[in-house]
All heavy atoms as TSV, in Angstrom:
chain	resi	resn	atom	element	x	y	z
A	1	MET	N	N	-45.954	-8.211	-31.182
A	1	MET	CA	C	-47.102	-8.961	-31.274
A	1	MET	C	C	-46.896	-10.269	-32.146
A	1	MET	O	O	-47.367	-11.311	-31.790
A	1	MET	CB	C	-48.140	-8.062	-31.881
A	1	MET	CG	C	-49.527	-8.710	-31.833
A	1	MET	SD	S	-50.205	-8.599	-30.191
A	1	MET	CE	C	-51.894	-9.041	-30.492
A	2	LEU	N	N	-46.201	-10.112	-33.135
A	2	LEU	CA	C	-45.919	-11.198	-34.018
A	2	LEU	C	C	-45.110	-12.335	-33.363
A	2	LEU	O	O	-45.392	-13.498	-33.490
A	2	LEU	CB	C	-45.136	-10.801	-35.345
A	2	LEU	CG	C	-44.765	-11.920	-36.314
A	2	LEU	CD1	C	-46.000	-12.505	-36.921
A	2	LEU	CD2	C	-43.874	-11.318	-37.320
A	3	ARG	N	N	-44.011	-11.833	-32.540
A	3	ARG	CA	C	-43.200	-12.799	-31.884
A	3	ARG	C	C	-44.016	-13.646	-30.874
A	3	ARG	O	O	-43.881	-14.826	-30.829
A	3	ARG	CB	C	-42.173	-12.070	-31.106
A	3	ARG	CG	C	-40.987	-11.700	-31.943
A	3	ARG	CD	C	-39.885	-11.067	-31.132
A	3	ARG	NE	N	-39.980	-11.334	-29.739
A	3	ARG	CZ	C	-39.105	-10.889	-28.832
A	3	ARG	NH1	N	-38.128	-9.966	-29.247
A	3	ARG	NH2	N	-39.107	-11.122	-27.556
A	4	LEU	N	N	-44.953	-12.995	-30.159
A	4	LEU	CA	C	-45.746	-13.675	-29.204
A	4	LEU	C	C	-46.712	-14.627	-29.901
A	4	LEU	O	O	-46.966	-15.750	-29.439
A	4	LEU	CB	C	-46.572	-12.657	-28.346
A	4	LEU	CG	C	-45.722	-11.746	-27.479
A	4	LEU	CD1	C	-46.624	-10.749	-26.791
A	4	LEU	CD2	C	-45.005	-12.511	-26.430
A	5	ASP	N	N	-47.247	-14.263	-31.054
A	5	ASP	CA	C	-48.232	-15.075	-31.737
A	5	ASP	C	C	-47.522	-16.352	-32.252
A	5	ASP	O	O	-48.080	-17.462	-32.263
A	5	ASP	CB	C	-48.865	-14.308	-32.823
A	5	ASP	CG	C	-50.067	-15.087	-33.465
A	5	ASP	OD1	O	-50.772	-15.696	-32.679
A	5	ASP	OD2	O	-50.189	-15.112	-34.658
A	6	LEU	N	N	-46.305	-16.198	-32.834
A	6	LEU	CA	C	-45.584	-17.353	-33.365
A	6	LEU	C	C	-45.138	-18.340	-32.321
A	6	LEU	O	O	-45.085	-19.519	-32.493
A	6	LEU	CB	C	-44.381	-16.916	-34.208
A	6	LEU	CG	C	-44.676	-16.209	-35.466
A	6	LEU	CD1	C	-43.367	-15.675	-36.082
A	6	LEU	CD2	C	-45.348	-17.051	-36.443
A	7	ASN	N	N	-44.729	-17.737	-31.140
A	7	ASN	CA	C	-44.138	-18.590	-30.049
A	7	ASN	C	C	-45.200	-19.110	-29.100
A	7	ASN	O	O	-44.734	-19.759	-28.136
A	7	ASN	CB	C	-43.036	-17.671	-29.316
A	7	ASN	CG	C	-42.027	-18.566	-28.690
A	7	ASN	OD1	O	-41.830	-19.681	-29.082
A	7	ASN	ND2	N	-41.382	-17.988	-27.764
A	8	SER	N	N	-46.486	-18.932	-29.331
A	8	SER	CA	C	-47.414	-19.500	-28.393
A	8	SER	C	C	-48.209	-20.616	-29.131
A	8	SER	O	O	-48.411	-20.624	-30.252
A	8	SER	CB	C	-48.412	-18.338	-27.977
A	8	SER	OG	O	-49.042	-17.858	-29.105
A	9	PRO	N	N	-48.631	-21.598	-28.287
A	9	PRO	CA	C	-49.300	-22.757	-28.868
A	9	PRO	C	C	-50.765	-22.338	-29.287
A	9	PRO	O	O	-51.300	-21.444	-28.758
A	9	PRO	CB	C	-49.434	-23.759	-27.773
A	9	PRO	CG	C	-49.088	-23.007	-26.463
A	9	PRO	CD	C	-48.356	-21.781	-26.868
A	10	LYS	N	N	-51.266	-23.016	-30.343
A	10	LYS	CA	C	-52.529	-22.729	-30.816
A	10	LYS	C	C	-53.370	-24.097	-30.802
A	10	LYS	O	O	-52.751	-25.156	-30.570
A	10	LYS	CB	C	-52.502	-22.348	-32.371
A	10	LYS	CG	C	-51.770	-21.050	-32.553
A	10	LYS	CD	C	-52.484	-19.836	-31.964
A	10	LYS	CE	C	-51.709	-18.571	-32.144
A	10	LYS	NZ	N	-52.209	-17.483	-31.360
A	11	PRO	N	N	-54.656	-24.027	-30.990
A	11	PRO	CA	C	-55.424	-25.310	-30.884
A	11	PRO	C	C	-55.013	-26.360	-31.927
A	11	PRO	O	O	-55.081	-27.602	-31.598
A	11	PRO	CB	C	-56.873	-24.824	-31.177
A	11	PRO	CG	C	-56.922	-23.413	-30.877
A	11	PRO	CD	C	-55.559	-22.841	-31.137
A	12	ARG	N	N	-54.561	-26.006	-33.038
A	12	ARG	CA	C	-54.237	-27.007	-34.105
A	12	ARG	C	C	-52.703	-27.224	-34.178
A	12	ARG	O	O	-52.279	-28.169	-34.910
A	12	ARG	CB	C	-54.689	-26.501	-35.485
A	12	ARG	CG	C	-56.200	-26.387	-35.598
A	12	ARG	CD	C	-56.535	-25.976	-37.025
A	12	ARG	NE	N	-57.875	-25.579	-37.027
A	12	ARG	CZ	C	-58.416	-25.021	-38.102
A	12	ARG	NH1	N	-57.733	-24.886	-39.235
A	12	ARG	NH2	N	-59.716	-24.552	-38.106
A	13	ARG	N	N	-51.854	-26.478	-33.455
A	13	ARG	CA	C	-50.425	-26.763	-33.633
A	13	ARG	C	C	-49.770	-26.362	-32.308
A	13	ARG	O	O	-50.304	-25.567	-31.466
A	13	ARG	CB	C	-49.810	-25.850	-34.727
A	13	ARG	CG	C	-49.870	-24.322	-34.474
A	13	ARG	CD	C	-48.919	-23.587	-35.409
A	13	ARG	NE	N	-49.150	-22.189	-35.270
A	13	ARG	CZ	C	-48.546	-21.463	-34.334
A	13	ARG	NH1	N	-47.721	-21.957	-33.513
A	13	ARG	NH2	N	-48.749	-20.119	-34.284
A	14	SER	N	N	-48.610	-26.865	-32.068
A	14	SER	CA	C	-47.796	-26.471	-30.898
A	14	SER	C	C	-47.022	-25.247	-31.150
A	14	SER	O	O	-47.043	-24.725	-32.255
A	14	SER	CB	C	-46.885	-27.662	-30.530
A	14	SER	OG	O	-45.984	-27.844	-31.588
A	15	ALA	N	N	-46.405	-24.590	-30.179
A	15	ALA	CA	C	-45.615	-23.456	-30.308
A	15	ALA	C	C	-44.416	-23.696	-31.188
A	15	ALA	O	O	-43.823	-24.818	-31.152
A	15	ALA	CB	C	-45.103	-22.985	-28.895
A	16	LEU	N	N	-44.073	-22.750	-32.072
A	16	LEU	CA	C	-42.903	-22.940	-32.940
A	16	LEU	C	C	-41.668	-22.698	-32.101
A	16	LEU	O	O	-41.574	-21.914	-31.159
A	16	LEU	CB	C	-43.075	-21.876	-34.020
A	16	LEU	CG	C	-44.255	-22.040	-34.941
A	16	LEU	CD1	C	-44.281	-20.934	-35.941
A	16	LEU	CD2	C	-44.233	-23.375	-35.715
A	17	ALA	N	N	-40.542	-23.349	-32.535
A	17	ALA	CA	C	-39.259	-23.151	-31.910
A	17	ALA	C	C	-38.757	-21.789	-32.218
A	17	ALA	O	O	-39.114	-21.088	-33.235
A	17	ALA	CB	C	-38.333	-24.209	-32.533
A	18	PRO	N	N	-37.882	-21.238	-31.325
A	18	PRO	CA	C	-37.291	-19.879	-31.507
A	18	PRO	C	C	-36.607	-19.739	-32.823
A	18	PRO	O	O	-36.630	-18.682	-33.485
A	18	PRO	CB	C	-36.383	-19.756	-30.347
A	18	PRO	CG	C	-36.942	-20.570	-29.209
A	18	PRO	CD	C	-37.472	-21.761	-30.014
A	19	ALA	N	N	-35.929	-20.777	-33.195
A	19	ALA	CA	C	-35.193	-20.718	-34.544
A	19	ALA	C	C	-36.139	-20.574	-35.685
A	19	ALA	O	O	-35.847	-19.807	-36.664
A	19	ALA	CB	C	-34.286	-21.995	-34.765
A	20	THR	N	N	-37.228	-21.302	-35.650
A	20	THR	CA	C	-38.258	-21.177	-36.713
A	20	THR	C	C	-38.874	-19.756	-36.714
A	20	THR	O	O	-39.067	-19.233	-37.819
A	20	THR	CB	C	-39.397	-22.205	-36.542
A	20	THR	OG1	O	-38.754	-23.548	-36.450
A	20	THR	CG2	C	-40.391	-22.191	-37.612
A	21	CYS	N	N	-39.140	-19.214	-35.534
A	21	CYS	CA	C	-39.694	-17.911	-35.450
A	21	CYS	C	C	-38.726	-16.859	-36.056
A	21	CYS	O	O	-39.135	-15.944	-36.745
A	21	CYS	CB	C	-39.997	-17.547	-34.029
A	21	CYS	SG	S	-41.281	-18.512	-33.266
A	22	ASN	N	N	-37.425	-17.074	-35.731
A	22	ASN	CA	C	-36.459	-16.123	-36.257
A	22	ASN	C	C	-36.329	-16.218	-37.826
A	22	ASN	O	O	-36.097	-15.173	-38.444
A	22	ASN	CB	C	-35.092	-16.407	-35.610
A	22	ASN	CG	C	-35.003	-15.968	-34.217
A	22	ASN	OD1	O	-35.788	-15.153	-33.815
A	22	ASN	ND2	N	-34.032	-16.489	-33.452
A	23	ARG	N	N	-36.523	-17.354	-38.401
A	23	ARG	CA	C	-36.420	-17.568	-39.892
A	23	ARG	C	C	-37.664	-16.803	-40.457
A	23	ARG	O	O	-37.495	-16.163	-41.464
A	23	ARG	CB	C	-36.408	-18.990	-40.249
A	23	ARG	CG	C	-35.299	-19.881	-39.758
A	23	ARG	CD	C	-33.915	-19.219	-39.987
A	23	ARG	NE	N	-32.917	-19.985	-39.303
A	23	ARG	CZ	C	-32.412	-19.790	-38.105
A	23	ARG	NH1	N	-32.915	-18.856	-37.402
A	23	ARG	NH2	N	-31.484	-20.542	-37.633
A	24	ILE	N	N	-38.825	-16.900	-39.854
A	24	ILE	CA	C	-39.985	-16.222	-40.389
A	24	ILE	C	C	-39.808	-14.756	-40.284
A	24	ILE	O	O	-40.131	-13.967	-41.246
A	24	ILE	CB	C	-41.225	-16.651	-39.651
A	24	ILE	CG1	C	-41.521	-18.130	-39.894
A	24	ILE	CG2	C	-42.463	-15.823	-39.951
A	24	ILE	CD1	C	-42.634	-18.827	-39.013
A	25	ILE	N	N	-39.234	-14.246	-39.136
A	25	ILE	CA	C	-39.099	-12.799	-38.939
A	25	ILE	C	C	-38.105	-12.327	-40.014
A	25	ILE	O	O	-38.202	-11.250	-40.603
A	25	ILE	CB	C	-38.648	-12.529	-37.523
A	25	ILE	CG1	C	-39.811	-12.718	-36.532
A	25	ILE	CG2	C	-38.159	-11.053	-37.326
A	25	ILE	CD1	C	-39.401	-12.787	-35.057
A	26	GLY	N	N	-36.991	-13.113	-40.157
A	26	GLY	CA	C	-36.016	-12.692	-41.138
A	26	GLY	C	C	-36.527	-12.682	-42.519
A	26	GLY	O	O	-36.225	-11.780	-43.313
A	27	LEU	N	N	-37.472	-13.573	-42.938
A	27	LEU	CA	C	-38.154	-13.499	-44.231
A	27	LEU	C	C	-38.948	-12.258	-44.364
A	27	LEU	O	O	-38.890	-11.607	-45.461
A	27	LEU	CB	C	-38.971	-14.728	-44.394
A	27	LEU	CG	C	-39.754	-14.904	-45.685
A	27	LEU	CD1	C	-38.778	-14.967	-46.849
A	27	LEU	CD2	C	-40.668	-16.029	-45.647
A	28	LEU	N	N	-39.662	-11.921	-43.342
A	28	LEU	CA	C	-40.495	-10.722	-43.406
A	28	LEU	C	C	-39.679	-9.385	-43.500
A	28	LEU	O	O	-39.985	-8.533	-44.303
A	28	LEU	CB	C	-41.405	-10.539	-42.154
A	28	LEU	CG	C	-42.516	-11.617	-42.034
A	28	LEU	CD1	C	-43.249	-11.433	-40.707
A	28	LEU	CD2	C	-43.479	-11.354	-43.174
A	29	LYS	N	N	-38.530	-9.436	-42.878
A	29	LYS	CA	C	-37.598	-8.271	-42.947
A	29	LYS	C	C	-37.043	-8.166	-44.356
A	29	LYS	O	O	-36.901	-7.056	-44.919
A	29	LYS	CB	C	-36.463	-8.351	-41.975
A	29	LYS	CG	C	-36.873	-8.145	-40.533
A	29	LYS	CD	C	-35.760	-8.201	-39.541
A	29	LYS	CE	C	-36.125	-7.937	-38.137
A	29	LYS	NZ	N	-35.036	-7.986	-37.184
A	30	THR	N	N	-36.664	-9.293	-45.005
A	30	THR	CA	C	-36.180	-9.269	-46.313
A	30	THR	C	C	-37.219	-8.790	-47.341
A	30	THR	O	O	-36.991	-8.024	-48.225
A	30	THR	CB	C	-35.691	-10.657	-46.683
A	30	THR	OG1	O	-34.627	-11.055	-45.807
A	30	THR	CG2	C	-35.056	-10.712	-48.127
A	31	MET	N	N	-38.448	-9.301	-47.181
A	31	MET	CA	C	-39.549	-8.928	-47.994
A	31	MET	C	C	-39.806	-7.386	-47.833
A	31	MET	O	O	-40.050	-6.696	-48.896
A	31	MET	CB	C	-40.815	-9.632	-47.737
A	31	MET	CG	C	-40.711	-11.139	-48.129
A	31	MET	SD	S	-42.066	-12.116	-47.535
A	31	MET	CE	C	-43.477	-11.321	-48.142
A	32	GLY	N	N	-39.732	-6.839	-46.713
A	32	GLY	CA	C	-39.909	-5.479	-46.488
A	32	GLY	C	C	-38.844	-4.618	-47.100
A	32	GLY	O	O	-39.095	-3.561	-47.708
A	33	GLN	N	N	-37.547	-5.069	-47.059
A	33	GLN	CA	C	-36.524	-4.393	-47.710
A	33	GLN	C	C	-36.637	-4.346	-49.191
A	33	GLN	O	O	-36.409	-3.372	-49.860
A	33	GLN	CB	C	-35.074	-5.085	-47.322
A	33	GLN	CG	C	-34.717	-4.795	-45.938
A	33	GLN	CD	C	-34.516	-3.301	-45.621
A	33	GLN	OE1	O	-35.404	-2.684	-45.059
A	33	GLN	NE2	N	-33.322	-2.749	-45.966
A	34	LEU	N	N	-37.081	-5.468	-49.815
A	34	LEU	CA	C	-37.307	-5.510	-51.213
A	34	LEU	C	C	-38.481	-4.603	-51.644
A	34	LEU	O	O	-38.384	-3.874	-52.701
A	34	LEU	CB	C	-37.663	-6.927	-51.679
A	34	LEU	CG	C	-36.432	-7.881	-51.649
A	34	LEU	CD1	C	-36.898	-9.356	-51.947
A	34	LEU	CD2	C	-35.388	-7.494	-52.695
A	35	ALA	N	N	-39.551	-4.555	-50.773
A	35	ALA	CA	C	-40.650	-3.604	-51.040
A	35	ALA	C	C	-40.179	-2.106	-51.015
A	35	ALA	O	O	-40.669	-1.322	-51.698
A	35	ALA	CB	C	-41.739	-3.872	-50.095
A	36	LEU	N	N	-39.248	-1.877	-50.054
A	36	LEU	CA	C	-38.709	-0.475	-49.972
A	36	LEU	C	C	-37.923	-0.107	-51.181
A	36	LEU	O	O	-38.052	0.965	-51.771
A	36	LEU	CB	C	-37.763	-0.442	-48.829
A	36	LEU	CG	C	-38.348	-0.062	-47.439
A	36	LEU	CD1	C	-37.272	-0.103	-46.334
A	36	LEU	CD2	C	-38.955	1.325	-47.453
A	37	ARG	N	N	-37.158	-1.075	-51.769
A	37	ARG	CA	C	-36.350	-0.776	-52.987
A	37	ARG	C	C	-37.257	-0.516	-54.182
A	37	ARG	O	O	-36.918	0.199	-55.070
A	37	ARG	CB	C	-35.452	-2.004	-53.276
A	37	ARG	CG	C	-34.301	-2.065	-52.223
A	37	ARG	CD	C	-33.394	-3.224	-52.613
A	37	ARG	NE	N	-32.375	-3.521	-51.559
A	37	ARG	CZ	C	-31.679	-4.576	-51.474
A	37	ARG	NH1	N	-31.804	-5.518	-52.447
A	37	ARG	NH2	N	-30.870	-4.709	-50.544
A	38	MET	N	N	-38.418	-1.297	-54.215
A	38	MET	CA	C	-39.320	-1.118	-55.326
A	38	MET	C	C	-40.343	-0.022	-55.124
A	38	MET	O	O	-41.276	0.146	-55.925
A	38	MET	CB	C	-39.989	-2.425	-55.562
A	38	MET	CG	C	-39.130	-3.560	-56.019
A	38	MET	SD	S	-39.904	-5.049	-56.550
A	38	MET	CE	C	-41.062	-5.408	-55.251
A	39	ASP	N	N	-40.147	0.824	-54.027
A	39	ASP	CA	C	-41.067	1.880	-53.727
A	39	ASP	C	C	-42.501	1.452	-53.521
A	39	ASP	O	O	-43.444	2.230	-53.929
A	39	ASP	CB	C	-40.972	3.075	-54.789
A	39	ASP	CG	C	-39.597	3.698	-54.687
A	39	ASP	OD1	O	-38.971	3.783	-53.564
A	39	ASP	OD2	O	-39.086	4.107	-55.764
A	40	VAL	N	N	-42.761	0.326	-53.006
A	40	VAL	CA	C	-44.065	-0.202	-52.699
A	40	VAL	C	C	-44.524	0.348	-51.348
A	40	VAL	O	O	-45.709	0.674	-51.205
A	40	VAL	CB	C	-44.151	-1.689	-52.718
A	40	VAL	CG1	C	-45.485	-2.222	-52.359
A	40	VAL	CG2	C	-43.756	-2.247	-54.089
A	41	ILE	N	N	-43.616	0.403	-50.414
A	41	ILE	CA	C	-43.939	0.935	-49.066
A	41	ILE	C	C	-42.935	2.048	-48.751
A	41	ILE	O	O	-41.850	2.143	-49.349
A	41	ILE	CB	C	-43.874	-0.181	-48.022
A	41	ILE	CG1	C	-42.492	-0.859	-47.933
A	41	ILE	CG2	C	-44.883	-1.192	-48.260
A	41	ILE	CD1	C	-42.295	-1.836	-46.863
A	42	ASP	N	N	-43.265	2.832	-47.716
A	42	ASP	CA	C	-42.354	3.902	-47.324
A	42	ASP	C	C	-41.481	3.508	-46.075
A	42	ASP	O	O	-40.376	4.037	-46.005
A	42	ASP	CB	C	-43.181	5.185	-46.897
A	42	ASP	CG	C	-43.955	5.729	-48.076
A	42	ASP	OD1	O	-43.389	5.604	-49.187
A	42	ASP	OD2	O	-45.044	6.255	-47.861
A	43	VAL	N	N	-41.984	2.655	-45.285
A	43	VAL	CA	C	-41.251	2.310	-43.986
A	43	VAL	C	C	-41.365	0.762	-43.908
A	43	VAL	O	O	-42.440	0.232	-43.974
A	43	VAL	CB	C	-41.803	3.005	-42.775
A	43	VAL	CG1	C	-41.048	2.568	-41.563
A	43	VAL	CG2	C	-41.766	4.512	-42.928
A	44	ASN	N	N	-40.179	0.113	-43.592
A	44	ASN	CA	C	-40.204	-1.234	-43.307
A	44	ASN	C	C	-40.443	-1.512	-41.764
A	44	ASN	O	O	-39.617	-1.421	-40.990
A	44	ASN	CB	C	-38.901	-1.919	-43.702
A	44	ASN	CG	C	-38.919	-3.440	-43.560
A	44	ASN	OD1	O	-39.909	-4.042	-43.155
A	44	ASN	ND2	N	-37.786	-4.010	-43.920
A	45	GLU	N	N	-41.705	-1.784	-41.458
A	45	GLU	CA	C	-42.109	-1.930	-39.995
A	45	GLU	C	C	-41.546	-3.220	-39.459
A	45	GLU	O	O	-41.331	-3.390	-38.205
A	45	GLU	CB	C	-43.598	-1.925	-39.904
A	45	GLU	CG	C	-44.257	-0.621	-40.261
A	45	GLU	CD	C	-43.933	0.506	-39.201
A	45	GLU	OE1	O	-43.649	0.183	-38.087
A	45	GLU	OE2	O	-43.970	1.668	-39.683
A	46	ALA	N	N	-41.154	-4.158	-40.277
A	46	ALA	CA	C	-40.645	-5.445	-39.813
A	46	ALA	C	C	-39.246	-5.318	-39.160
A	46	ALA	O	O	-38.868	-6.147	-38.339
A	46	ALA	CB	C	-40.552	-6.466	-40.957
A	47	MET	N	N	-38.586	-4.304	-39.523
A	47	MET	CA	C	-37.238	-3.996	-38.951
A	47	MET	C	C	-37.267	-3.791	-37.477
A	47	MET	O	O	-36.286	-3.877	-36.765
A	47	MET	CB	C	-36.537	-2.880	-39.647
A	47	MET	CG	C	-36.200	-3.193	-41.121
A	47	MET	SD	S	-35.321	-4.753	-41.364
A	47	MET	CE	C	-33.643	-4.194	-40.777
A	48	LYS	N	N	-38.413	-3.417	-36.914
A	48	LYS	CA	C	-38.635	-3.133	-35.415
A	48	LYS	C	C	-38.774	-4.384	-34.673
A	48	LYS	O	O	-38.672	-4.353	-33.437
A	48	LYS	CB	C	-39.845	-2.236	-35.312
A	48	LYS	CG	C	-39.707	-0.921	-35.881
A	48	LYS	CD	C	-40.978	-0.112	-35.748
A	48	LYS	CE	C	-40.986	1.212	-36.468
A	48	LYS	NZ	N	-42.177	1.967	-36.311
A	49	ILE	N	N	-39.013	-5.522	-35.239
A	49	ILE	CA	C	-39.193	-6.773	-34.608
A	49	ILE	C	C	-37.838	-7.369	-34.195
A	49	ILE	O	O	-37.042	-7.561	-35.050
A	49	ILE	CB	C	-40.003	-7.781	-35.432
A	49	ILE	CG1	C	-41.352	-7.171	-35.928
A	49	ILE	CG2	C	-40.209	-9.084	-34.687
A	49	ILE	CD1	C	-41.999	-8.087	-36.986
A	50	GLU	N	N	-37.749	-7.672	-32.932
A	50	GLU	CA	C	-36.471	-8.300	-32.480
A	50	GLU	C	C	-36.559	-9.777	-32.588
A	50	GLU	O	O	-37.638	-10.377	-32.374
A	50	GLU	CB	C	-36.151	-7.877	-30.988
A	50	GLU	CG	C	-35.877	-6.425	-30.777
A	50	GLU	CD	C	-35.599	-6.101	-29.306
A	50	GLU	OE1	O	-35.462	-7.019	-28.522
A	50	GLU	OE2	O	-35.654	-4.907	-29.030
A	51	GLN	N	N	-35.444	-10.393	-32.778
A	51	GLN	CA	C	-35.498	-11.805	-32.943
A	51	GLN	C	C	-35.355	-12.495	-31.447
A	51	GLN	O	O	-34.849	-11.845	-30.579
A	51	GLN	CB	C	-34.297	-12.313	-33.817
A	51	GLN	CG	C	-34.530	-11.936	-35.252
A	51	GLN	CD	C	-33.514	-12.520	-36.187
A	51	GLN	OE1	O	-32.442	-12.965	-35.757
A	51	GLN	NE2	N	-33.842	-12.638	-37.419
A	52	LEU	N	N	-35.809	-13.736	-31.495
A	52	LEU	CA	C	-35.747	-14.471	-30.236
A	52	LEU	C	C	-34.314	-15.012	-29.981
A	52	LEU	O	O	-33.598	-15.243	-31.028
A	52	LEU	CB	C	-36.756	-15.594	-30.321
A	52	LEU	CG	C	-38.238	-15.218	-30.371
A	52	LEU	CD1	C	-39.085	-16.476	-30.638
A	52	LEU	CD2	C	-38.680	-14.486	-29.132
A	53	ARG	N	N	-34.074	-15.335	-28.709
A	53	ARG	CA	C	-32.775	-15.933	-28.425
A	53	ARG	C	C	-32.880	-17.391	-28.753
A	53	ARG	O	O	-33.815	-18.091	-28.291
A	53	ARG	CB	C	-32.507	-15.709	-27.038
A	53	ARG	CG	C	-31.185	-16.294	-26.561
A	53	ARG	CD	C	-30.843	-15.974	-25.148
A	53	ARG	NE	N	-29.711	-16.760	-24.762
A	53	ARG	CZ	C	-29.521	-17.295	-23.582
A	53	ARG	NH1	N	-30.381	-17.203	-22.707
A	53	ARG	NH2	N	-28.424	-18.041	-23.369
A	54	GLU	N	N	-31.901	-17.900	-29.491
A	54	GLU	CA	C	-31.889	-19.329	-29.851
A	54	GLU	C	C	-30.954	-19.978	-28.880
A	54	GLU	O	O	-29.750	-19.587	-28.682
A	54	GLU	CB	C	-31.380	-19.537	-31.209
A	54	GLU	CG	C	-32.347	-18.911	-32.284
A	54	GLU	CD	C	-31.862	-19.164	-33.764
A	54	GLU	OE1	O	-31.084	-20.116	-33.889
A	54	GLU	OE2	O	-32.175	-18.406	-34.563
A	55	ASP	N	N	-31.335	-21.119	-28.318
A	55	ASP	CA	C	-30.558	-21.894	-27.439
A	55	ASP	C	C	-30.351	-23.286	-27.996
A	55	ASP	O	O	-30.843	-24.276	-27.380
A	55	ASP	CB	C	-31.185	-21.997	-26.046
A	55	ASP	CG	C	-30.180	-22.545	-25.013
A	55	ASP	OD1	O	-28.989	-22.542	-25.163
A	55	ASP	OD2	O	-30.792	-23.044	-23.940
A	56	ASN	N	N	-29.766	-23.384	-29.142
A	56	ASN	CA	C	-29.600	-24.725	-29.788
A	56	ASN	C	C	-28.180	-25.018	-30.063
A	56	ASN	O	O	-27.800	-25.597	-31.040
A	56	ASN	CB	C	-30.419	-24.711	-31.117
A	56	ASN	CG	C	-29.937	-23.630	-32.042
A	56	ASN	OD1	O	-29.157	-22.819	-31.742
A	56	ASN	ND2	N	-30.611	-23.594	-33.268
A	57	ILE	N	N	-27.262	-24.687	-29.107
A	57	ILE	CA	C	-25.887	-24.972	-29.191
A	57	ILE	C	C	-25.593	-26.436	-28.882
A	57	ILE	O	O	-26.113	-26.929	-27.863
A	57	ILE	CB	C	-25.062	-24.007	-28.289
A	57	ILE	CG1	C	-25.367	-22.529	-28.616
A	57	ILE	CG2	C	-23.619	-24.341	-28.273
A	57	ILE	CD1	C	-24.777	-21.545	-27.660
A	58	ARG	N	N	-24.831	-27.034	-29.700
A	58	ARG	CA	C	-24.534	-28.412	-29.420
A	58	ARG	C	C	-23.208	-28.578	-28.626
A	58	ARG	O	O	-22.292	-27.808	-28.850
A	58	ARG	CB	C	-24.289	-29.171	-30.745
A	58	ARG	CG	C	-25.588	-29.357	-31.570
A	58	ARG	CD	C	-25.187	-30.126	-32.832
A	58	ARG	NE	N	-26.371	-30.333	-33.676
A	58	ARG	CZ	C	-26.439	-30.870	-34.821
A	58	ARG	NH1	N	-25.292	-31.362	-35.286
A	58	ARG	NH2	N	-27.561	-30.904	-35.503
A	59	THR	N	N	-23.293	-29.378	-27.629
A	59	THR	CA	C	-22.076	-29.623	-26.880
A	59	THR	C	C	-21.465	-30.901	-27.384
A	59	THR	O	O	-22.083	-32.001	-27.434
A	59	THR	CB	C	-22.464	-29.842	-25.415
A	59	THR	OG1	O	-23.177	-28.687	-24.972
A	59	THR	CG2	C	-21.254	-29.979	-24.481
A	60	ARG	N	N	-20.178	-30.772	-27.703
A	60	ARG	CA	C	-19.500	-31.964	-28.254
A	60	ARG	C	C	-18.309	-32.286	-27.424
A	60	ARG	O	O	-17.655	-31.443	-26.769
A	60	ARG	CB	C	-19.019	-31.687	-29.677
A	60	ARG	CG	C	-20.113	-31.427	-30.596
A	60	ARG	CD	C	-19.622	-31.142	-32.016
A	60	ARG	NE	N	-20.756	-30.725	-32.871
A	60	ARG	CZ	C	-20.868	-31.134	-34.142
A	60	ARG	NH1	N	-19.928	-31.802	-34.698
A	60	ARG	NH2	N	-21.893	-30.756	-34.831
A	61	PHE	N	N	-18.029	-33.607	-27.245
A	61	PHE	CA	C	-16.977	-34.088	-26.462
A	61	PHE	C	C	-16.004	-34.875	-27.243
A	61	PHE	O	O	-16.442	-35.607	-28.213
A	61	PHE	CB	C	-17.524	-34.889	-25.276
A	61	PHE	CG	C	-18.399	-34.152	-24.348
A	61	PHE	CD1	C	-19.741	-34.218	-24.447
A	61	PHE	CD2	C	-17.867	-33.362	-23.291
A	61	PHE	CE1	C	-20.574	-33.544	-23.541
A	61	PHE	CE2	C	-18.731	-32.703	-22.443
A	61	PHE	CZ	C	-20.032	-32.773	-22.573
A	62	LEU	N	N	-14.784	-34.792	-27.000
A	62	LEU	CA	C	-13.734	-35.510	-27.681
A	62	LEU	C	C	-13.240	-36.606	-26.709
A	62	LEU	O	O	-12.699	-36.289	-25.583
A	62	LEU	CB	C	-12.623	-34.652	-28.103
A	62	LEU	CG	C	-11.438	-35.328	-28.862
A	62	LEU	CD1	C	-11.916	-35.891	-30.164
A	62	LEU	CD2	C	-10.279	-34.297	-29.096
A	63	ASP	N	N	-13.338	-37.905	-27.091
A	63	ASP	CA	C	-12.857	-38.990	-26.246
A	63	ASP	C	C	-11.367	-39.305	-26.685
A	63	ASP	O	O	-11.097	-39.466	-27.870
A	63	ASP	CB	C	-13.767	-40.230	-26.458
A	63	ASP	CG	C	-15.102	-39.999	-25.905
A	63	ASP	OD1	O	-15.209	-39.213	-25.007
A	63	ASP	OD2	O	-16.006	-40.665	-26.383
A	64	VAL	N	N	-10.524	-39.418	-25.709
A	64	VAL	CA	C	-9.190	-39.805	-25.962
A	64	VAL	C	C	-9.077	-41.268	-25.881
A	64	VAL	O	O	-9.411	-41.802	-24.881
A	64	VAL	CB	C	-8.214	-39.170	-24.929
A	64	VAL	CG1	C	-6.794	-39.539	-25.201
A	64	VAL	CG2	C	-8.351	-37.591	-25.003
A	65	GLN	N	N	-8.610	-41.877	-26.903
A	65	GLN	CA	C	-8.527	-43.357	-26.936
A	65	GLN	C	C	-7.091	-43.853	-27.045
A	65	GLN	O	O	-6.243	-43.307	-27.609
A	65	GLN	CB	C	-9.372	-43.920	-28.084
A	65	GLN	CG	C	-10.820	-43.678	-27.783
A	65	GLN	CD	C	-11.695	-44.261	-28.943
A	65	GLN	OE1	O	-11.200	-44.838	-29.840
A	65	GLN	NE2	N	-12.960	-44.101	-28.755
């Protein structure tokens, strides 16, 4: 549900890029792990969220001169 909400456009903003969504999900997972270590929560539900596929590979060419 969180992935769909981040990756869909809203009235005030456009859809977030997959890389941005993955950074937000990673932050939530880290916060959940810290809460587990401090015994604030019993289960880190954020670990169940899968990250989106990032397609931001740069293609570079080498020119022979």
